[in-house]
PAZAPA-4460 file (N, C-alpha, C; in steps of 0.05 Angstrom, whole numbers, plus 32768, in hexadecimal, padded with zeros to 4 digits):
% residues 187
    n_x    n_y    n_z   ca_x   ca_y   ca_z    c_x    c_y    c_z   seq   type   mol
   8158   8004   825A   814F   7FF3   8249   8136   7FFB   8241     1      M     A
   8133   7FFB   8222   8118   8000   8214   8103   7FF6   821D     2      S     A
   80EE   8000   8215   80CF   7FF4   8217   80CE   7FE0   8206     3      E     A
   80C3   7FC5   8210   80BD   7FB1   81FB   80A7   7FB9   81E9     4      P     A
   80AD   7FAB   81D2   8099   7FAB   81B9   8080   7FA3   81C2     5      T     A
   8069   7FA9   81B6   804C   7F9E   81B1   8059   7F7E   81B0     6      Q     A
   805E   7F70   819C   8068   7F57   819A   8077   7F4B   81B0     7      L     A
   808B   7F5F   81B9   809C   7F4D   81D5   8089   7F4A   81E9     8      E     A
   8079   7F5F   81EC   8069   7F64   8209   8051   7F4C   8209     9      A     A
   8050   7F40   81F0   803C   7F2A   81EA   8047   7F0B   81F3    10      A     A
   8067   7F0F   81EF   806C   7EF1   81EF   806D   7EE4   820F    11      E     A
   806D   7EC6   820C   806D   7EC0   8229   8080   7EA7   8227    12      V     A
   808A   7E9A   8239   809E   7E8A   823D   8091   7E6C   8230    13      P     A
   80A4   7E5E   8221   809B   7E4A   820F   808E   7E2F   8227    14      E     A
   809A   7E2B   8243   8094   7E19   824F   807B   7E21   825D    15      N     A
   8071   7E38   825A   8053   7E3A   8266   8039   7E32   8255    16      N     A
   802A   7E1E   825C   801C   7E10   824A   7FFE   7E19   8255    17      T     A
   7FFF   7E30   8263   7FDD   7E3D   826E   7FD0   7E42   8256    18      T     A
   7FB4   7E43   8259   7FA3   7E50   823D   7FAA   7E6D   823A    19      Q     A
   7FB7   7E75   8250   7FBD   7E97   824D   7FD2   7E99   8237    20      N     A
   7FE6   7E89   8242   8000   7E83   822C   7FF8   7E7C   8210    21      S     A
   7FE7   7E6E   8211   7FE2   7E63   81F0   7FD0   7E7D   81E4    22      K     A
   7FC1   7E88   81F0   7FB3   7E9D   81E6   7FC7   7EB0   81DF    23      E     A
   7FD9   7EB7   81EF   7FF5   7ECC   81EC   7FFF   7EC7   81D2    24      N     A
   8008   7EA9   81D0   8017   7EA2   81BC   800A   7EA4   81A2    25      E     A
   7FEE   7E9B   819F   7FDF   7EA1   8186   7FDC   7EC1   8180    26      K     A
   7FD8   7ED1   8198   7FDA   7EF0   818B   7FF3   7EF6   8181    27      Y     A
   8006   7EF0   8188   8025   7EF5   8180   802C   7EF1   8165    28      R     A
   8022   7ED1   815E   8025   7EC8   8143   8011   7ED5   8131    29      V     A
   7FFB   7EDC   8138   7FE8   7EEF   812F   7FF2   7F03   8125    30      A     A
   7FFF   7F17   8135   800B   7F2D   8134   8020   7F2C   811D    31      L     A
   8033   7F1A   8127   804B   7F15   810F   803E   7F11   80F3    32      E     A
   8030   7F00   80ED   8020   7EFC   80DD   801A   7F15   80CB    33      L     A
   8005   7F32   80DC   7FFF   7F3D   80CF   801F   7F57   80CC    34      A     A
   8031   7F50   80D3   8040   7F64   80D2   8053   7F56   80B5    35      F     A
   8052   7F41   80B8   8058   7F33   809A   8051   7F3C   8084    36      Y     A
   8032   7F39   808B   8025   7F45   8070   802B   7F61   8068    37      E     A
   802D   7F74   8082   802F   7F8E   8077   804C   7F91   8071    38      G     A
   8060   7F84   8072   8080   7F84   8067   8078   7F7C   8049    39      Q     A
   806F   7F65   8043   8069   7F59   802D   8061   7F6F   8014    40      I     A
   8049   7F7D   8023   8038   7F97   8013   804B   7FA9   800C    41      S     A
   8059   7FB4   8024   8071   7FCB   801C   808B   7FC5   8008    42      W     A
   8093   7FA8   8009   80A5   7FA0   7FFA   809B   7F9D   7FE0    43      Q     A
   808A   7F96   7FD9   8077   7F97   7FBD   8079   7FB2   7FB4    44      M     A
   806E   7FC5   7FC0   806A   7FDE   7FBD   8088   7FEC   7FB8    45      N     A
   809D   7FEB   7FC5   80B7   7FF1   7FBA   80BD   7FE5   7FA1    46      V     A
   80B9   7FC8   7F99   80C0   7FBD   7F7E   80B5   7FD0   7F6C    47      L     A
   8097   7FD7   7F69   8086   7FE3   7F59   8091   7FFD   7F56    48      F     A
   8098   800B   7F6E   80A2   8028   7F67   80BB   8029   7F5A    49      V     A
   80CC   800D   7F5F   80E5   800C   7F52   80E1   800C   7F32    50      G     A
   80D0   7FF8   7F24   80C6   7FF3   7F0C   80BA   800A   7F01    51      L     A
   80B3   801C   7F0B   809E   8032   7EFF   80BB   804B   7EFE    52      N     A
   80CB   804D   7F12   80E1   8063   7F0A   80F2   8055   7EF6    53      I     A
   80F3   803D   7EF1   810C   802C   7EDD   80F5   8035   7EC8    54      G     A
   80E4   802F   7EC0   80D1   803C   7EA8   80D6   8057   7EA4    55      L     A
   80D2   8068   7EB6   80D3   8083   7EB6   80F2   808D   7EAA    56      G     A
   8101   8081   7EB6   811F   8088   7EAD   8123   8080   7E8D    57      A     A
   8113   806B   7E87   8115   8061   7E68   8108   8070   7E53    58      L     A
   80F1   807D   7E61   80E0   8094   7E51   80EC   80AB   7E53    59      L     A
   80F8   80B4   7E65   8105   80D1   7E67   810B   80DB   7E56    60      Q     A
   811F   80D5   7E41   812A   80DC   7E28   811B   80DF   7E17    61      K     A
   8102   80CB   7E13   80F0   80CE   7DFE   80DF   80E5   7E02    62      Q     A
   80DF   80E9   7E1E   80C1   80FC   7E20   80CE   811D   7E1F    63      L     A
   80E6   811B   7E19   80EF   813A   7E1F   80E6   8149   7E05    64      E     A
   80DB   8133   7DEF   80D2   8141   7DD9   80BC   812A   7DCE    65      N     A
   80A5   813E   7DD7   808D   812A   7DCF   8087   8126   7DB5    66      L     A
   8092   8139   7DA5   808B   8130   7D80   80A0   811A   7D7C    67      C     A
   80B0   810E   7D8A   80C2   80FB   7D83   80BB   80DA   7D90    68      K     A
   80A7   80DF   7D94   809B   80C6   7DA5   8096   80A8   7D92    69      I     A
   80A3   8094   7D9D   80A7   8081   7D81   809F   8065   7D92    70      N     A
   80A0   804E   7D87   8091   8030   7D8B   809D   8024   7DAC    71      I     A
   80BB   802F   7DB0   80BD   802E   7DCD   80AD   803C   7DE3    72      S     A
   80A6   8050   7DDD   8091   805F   7DED   8079   8050   7DEE    73      T     A
   806B   8048   7DD8   8057   8040   7DDB   805D   801E   7DED    74      F     A
   806F   8011   7DE6   8070   7FFA   7DF8   8079   8000   7E14    75      I     A
   8087   800E   7E17   8088   8014   7E30   8076   8020   7E42    76      L     A
   805E   802F   7E36   8045   8037   7E43   803D   8024   7E47    77      S     A
   8038   8010   7E36   8026   7FF3   7E36   8030   7FDC   7E52    78      I     A
   8048   7FE2   7E57   8057   7FD2   7E6C   8058   7FE6   7E83    79      V     A
   8052   7FFF   7E82   8049   800D   7E98   8031   8008   7EA5    80      G     A
   801F   800A   7E8F   8007   8001   7E9A   8006   7FE3   7EA4    81      I     A
   8010   7FCC   7E9A   800C   7FB3   7EA2   8015   7FB2   7EC2    82      I     A
   802B   7FC2   7EBF   803B   7FC0   7EE4   8028   7FCB   7EED    83      I     A
   801A   7FE1   7EE9   800F   7FED   7F02   7FF5   7FE4   7F09    84      N     A
   7FE8   7FD5   7EF1   7FCE   7FC5   7EF9   7FD7   7FAC   7F0C    85      I     A
   7FEB   7F9F   7F05   7FFB   7F8B   7F15   8001   7F93   7F33    86      Y     A
   8007   7FAC   7F33   800C   7FBE   7F4D   7FFB   7FB9   7F5E    87      W     A
   7FE2   7FC5   7F49   7FC6   7FCC   7F58   7FB6   7FB5   7F65    88      L     A
   7FBC   7F9F   7F53   7FAF   7F89   7F5E   7FC3   7F7D   7F75    89      G     A
   7FDE   7F78   7F77   7FE9   7F6F   7F8C   7FEA   7F84   7FA5    90      T     A
   7FE2   7F98   7FA1   7FDB   7FA7   7FBB   7FC2   7FA6   7FC8    91      F     A
   7FB1   7FA5   7FB2   7F96   7F9B   7FB9   7F95   7F7F   7FD0    92      M     A
   7F9E   7F6E   7FC0   7FA3   7F4B   7FCE   7FB7   7F50   7FE7    93      R     A
   7FCA   7F5C   7FE6   7FDC   7F63   7FFE   7FC8   7F70   8014    94      N     A
   7FBA   7F83   8011   7FAE   7F96   8023   7F99   7F82   802A    95      N     A
   7F88   7F75   801F   7F78   7F64   8021   7F7D   7F46   8037    96      R     A
   7F97   7F3D   8030   7FA4   7F2A   8043   7FAD   7F3E   8063    97      Y     A
   7FBB   7F53   8061   7FBD   7F66   8079   7FA7   7F6A   8089    98      Y     A
   7F91   7F6E   807C   7F79   7F78   808B   7F6E   7F5B   809C    99      K     A
   7F6C   7F43   808B   7F6C   7F27   8096   7F77   7F1E   80AD   100      F     A
   7F94   7F28   80A8   7FA8   7F1E   80C0   7F9F   7F32   80D5   101      R     A
   7F99   7F48   80D3   7F95   7F59   80E6   7F7B   7F56   80F6   102      M     A
   7F62   7F4E   80E5   7F4D   7F3F   80F5   7F51   7F27   8106   103      A     A
   7F67   7F18   80F5   7F72   7EFB   810A   7F80   7F0B   8122   104      Q     A
   7F8D   7F19   8123   7F9B   7F27   813C   7F87   7F39   814A   105      A     A
   7F72   7F45   8147   7F60   7F4D   814D   7F4D   7F37   8162   106      R     A
   7F4D   7F21   8156   7F36   7F0E   8161   7F49   7F01   8174   107      K     A
   7F61   7EFB   8174   7F78   7EF0   8186   7F83   7EFF   81A0   108      A     A
   7F7B   7F19   8199   7F87   7F2C   81AD   7F7C   7F24   81C5   109      E     A
   7F8A   7F1E   81E2   7F7F   7F20   81F7   7F6E   7F35   8201   110      P     A
   7F58   7F34   8207   7F43   7F4F   8210   7F50   7F64   8221   111      E     A
   7F65   7F60   8230   7F71   7F79   823F   7F8A   7F88   8233   112      D     A
   7F90   7F7F   821A   7FA4   7F88   8207   7F99   7FA7   81F9   113      Y     A
   7F80   7F9E   81E9   7F7A   7FBD   81DD   7F91   7FC6   81CE   114      S     A
   7FA4   7FB6   81BF   7FB9   7FC2   81A8   7FAE   7FC4   8193   115      L     A
   7FA6   7FB3   8188   7F99   7FAA   8168   7F76   7FA8   8169   116      V     A
   7F69   7FA6   8182   7F54   7FA3   8181   7F49   7FB8   8193   117      N     A
   7F33   7FBE   8199   7F28   7FD3   81AE   7F30   7FF0   81A5   118      G     A
   7F42   7FFD   81B8   7F4D   8013   81B2   7F59   8019   8196   119      N     A
   7F70   8005   8193   7F7F   8008   817D   7F6A   8008   8164   120      G     A
   7F5E   7FF7   8162   7F48   7FEE   8141   7F33   800D   814A   121      Y     A
   7F2A   8012   8160   7F22   8029   815C   7F28   8047   8150   122      E     A
   7F45   8048   815A   7F50   805C   8155   7F53   805D   8132   123      F     A
   7F5D   8044   8124   7F66   8040   8109   7F4C   8041   8100   124      S     A
   7F2E   8045   8107   7F1D   8047   80F9   7F10   8068   80FA   125      Q     A
   7F1D   806F   8106   7F1A   8092   8106   7F0C   809E   8123   126      G     A
   7F08   8089   8130   7EF8   808F   814E   7F07   809B   815D   127      K     A
   7EF9   80AB   8172   7F0D   80B5   818C   7F10   80A4   81A3   128      K     A
   7F28   80A3   81A8   7F35   808D   81BF   7F41   809F   81D1   129      V     A
   7F39   8098   81EB   7F41   80A0   81FD   7F54   808C   8217   130      I     A
   7F6A   8093   8210   7F81   8081   8224   7F82   8085   823C   131      L     A
   7F79   80A1   8246   7F7C   80AC   8267   7F72   80C0   8263   132      G     A
   7F7E   80D7   827B   7F6C   80EE   8287   7F7B   8108   827B   133      R     A
   7F92   8100   8271   7FA0   8119   8267   7F96   8121   8247   134      D     A
   7F98   8134   8243   7F8A   8141   8225   7F9C   8136   820D   135      Q     A
   7FB6   812B   8217   7FC6   811D   8202   7FBE   8100   81FC   136      D     A
   7FAF   80FA   8210   7F9B   80DA   8213   7F8B   80DA   8201   137      D     A
   7F80   80EC   81F4   7F6B   80EC   81E0   7F73   80EA   81C6   138      I     A
   7F71   80D7   81B7   7F80   80D5   819E   7F68   80CB   8189   139      Q     A
   7F69   80DD   8170   7F59   80D8   815E   7F63   80E4   813D   140      Q     A
   7F60   80D2   8126   7F6B   80DA   8113   7F59   80E8   8107   141      L     A
   7F62   8104   80FA   7F52   8117   80EA   7F4C   8107   80D2   142      S     A
   7F38   8117   80C4   7F2A   8116   80AA   7F3F   810F   809B   143      W     A
   7F55   811C   8093   7F6B   8122   8082   7F7E   810C   808C   144      M     A
   7F81   8104   80A4   7F95   80EC   80AD   7F8C   80CD   80A3   145      E     A
   7F68   80D2   80A4   7F61   80B8   809E   7F67   80B9   8083   146      R     A
   7F5F   80CA   8068   7F5A   80C7   804E   7F80   80C6   8046   147      K     A
   7F8D   80CF   8050   7FAC   80CE   8049   7FB6   80B6   805A   148      C     A
   7FAF   809E   805A   7FBC   808D   8064   7FCA   807F   8053   149      S     A
   7FDB   8069   805F   7FF5   8062   8043   7FE6   8051   8033   150      N     A
   7FCD   8043   8035   7FBF   8033   8024   7FB6   8044   800D   151      K     A
   7FA9   805D   801A   7F9A   806E   8001   7FB8   8077   7FEA   152      N     A
   7FCA   807E   7FFA   7FE4   8095   7FF0   7FED   807C   7FD9   153      A     A
   7FEF   805F   7FDA   7FF8   8051   7FCE   7FE1   8049   7FB3   154      I     A
   7FCE   804E   7FBA   7FB2   804A   7FA7   7FB3   8061   7F93   155      K     A
   7FBB   807B   7F99   7FB8   8098   7F8C   7FD1   8095   7F7A   156      V     A
   7FE7   808B   7F86   8007   808B   7F75   7FFA   8075   7F62   157      S     A
   7FF1   805B   7F60   7FF1   804A   7F4F   7FD8   805A   7F37   158      I     A
   7FC6   8061   7F3F   7FB5   8069   7F2A   7FC4   8082   7F25   159      I     A
   7FCE   8092   7F2D   7FE3   80A1   7F1A   7FF9   809E   7F07   160      C     A
   8004   8084   7F10   800E   807D   7EFF   8003   8071   7EE7   161      F     A
   7FEA   8061   7EEE   7FDB   8055   7ED9   7FC8   8069   7EC0   162      L     A
   7FCF   8081   7EC9   7FC2   8099   7EBE   7FDB   80A7   7EA7   163      I     A
   7FF5   80A9   7EBA   8008   80AE   7EA6   800D   809E   7E91   164      C     A
   8010   8084   7E9A   8016   8075   7E7D   7FFF   8072   7E6D   165      F     A
   7FE6   8074   7E72   7FCE   8074   7E62   7FD1   808B   7E51   166      S     A
   7FD2   809F   7E5C   7FD9   80BF   7E4D   7FF0   80BB   7E39   167      L     A
   8004   80AF   7E3D   801C   80AD   7E2E   8010   809B   7E18   168      L     A
   8006   8082   7E1C   7FFF   806F   7E0B   7FEB   807E   7DF7   169      L     A
   7FDB   808B   7E02   7FCA   809D   7DEF   7FD0   80AF   7DE1   170      I     A
   7FE8   80BC   7DE9   7FF3   80D0   7DD6   8006   80C0   7DC3   171      W     A
   8017   80AB   7DCB   8022   8099   7DBA   8010   8091   7DA1   172      T     A
   7FF8   8088   7DA8   7FE6   8081   7D90   7FDD   8098   7D7F   173      I     A
   7FD6   80B0   7D8B   7FCF   80C8   7D7E   7FE7   80CF   7D6A   174      I     A
   8001   80D1   7D71   8014   80DB   7D68   801C   80C9   7D4E   175      K     A
   8013   80AC   7D4F   8013   809B   7D3A   8006   809C   7D25   176      S     A
   7FE8   80A4   7D29   7FD5   80A8   7D1E   7FD6   80C1   7D04   177      I     A
   7FE1   80D2   7D1B   7FE4   80ED   7D0F   7FFD   80E4   7CF8   178      I     A
   800C   80DF   7CFF   802B   80DC   7CE9   801C   80CD   7CD4   179      K     A
   800F   80BB   7CD3   8003   80A7   7CB4   7FEE   80B6   7CA8   180      F     A
   7FE5   80D2   7CB4   7FCA   80DC   7CA6   7FD9   80EF   7C8B   181      L     A
   7FC9   80F6   7C7B   7FD5   8105   7C69   7FDB   8120   7C70   182      P     A
   7FF3   8130   7C6D   7FF7   8148   7C7B   7FE2   815B   7C74   183      H     A
   7FD6   815F   7C5F   7FBD   8171   7C58   7FAA   816A   7C6A   184      D     A
   7FA5   8153   7C7D   7F89   814D   7C8E   7F94   8160   7CA6   185      C     A
   7FAE   8169   7CAF   7FB4   816E   7CC0   7FB0   818A   7CC9   186      I     A
   7FBA   8195   7CB0   7FB0   81B7   7CB5   7F9C   81C0   7CB5   187      A     A
***
């Protein structure tokens, strides 16, 4: 039989109405809400990555020759910027909700658990956590592991998409201006 998950371990029988069981139920619900917020965040990230891939596919043929950029490139660049601004906004909002739900779970966690509070929270903050006597029981995230979190990876991705679509928009505008200048001005 497999080991129970953190949520399964926190479950209590429905008939048990002791104060301890109510606290465990509150903790279980708080963990489920935090898990739900995490799922929603990743589903939104997948949606926006898909939209960016779709825009990239539409732009691919046009970008094979930078001299032949046209109005559709201009429009798709603006759409890309708008999509990524919305992505950044929803990512920040979902991240805020996730932090809120995790804070609720930490507050509701029974003192002897130390899963999302205590050691769990200290570890997520980059502090050294000692779980036992063996060397393998000493855990700490390195500087690189803290900086390369999933949240930071998504932020960097969004910023890269914004930069690319902005540069493409600027290039489209410059090409349009050059096209309408008298040819003796260009030489």
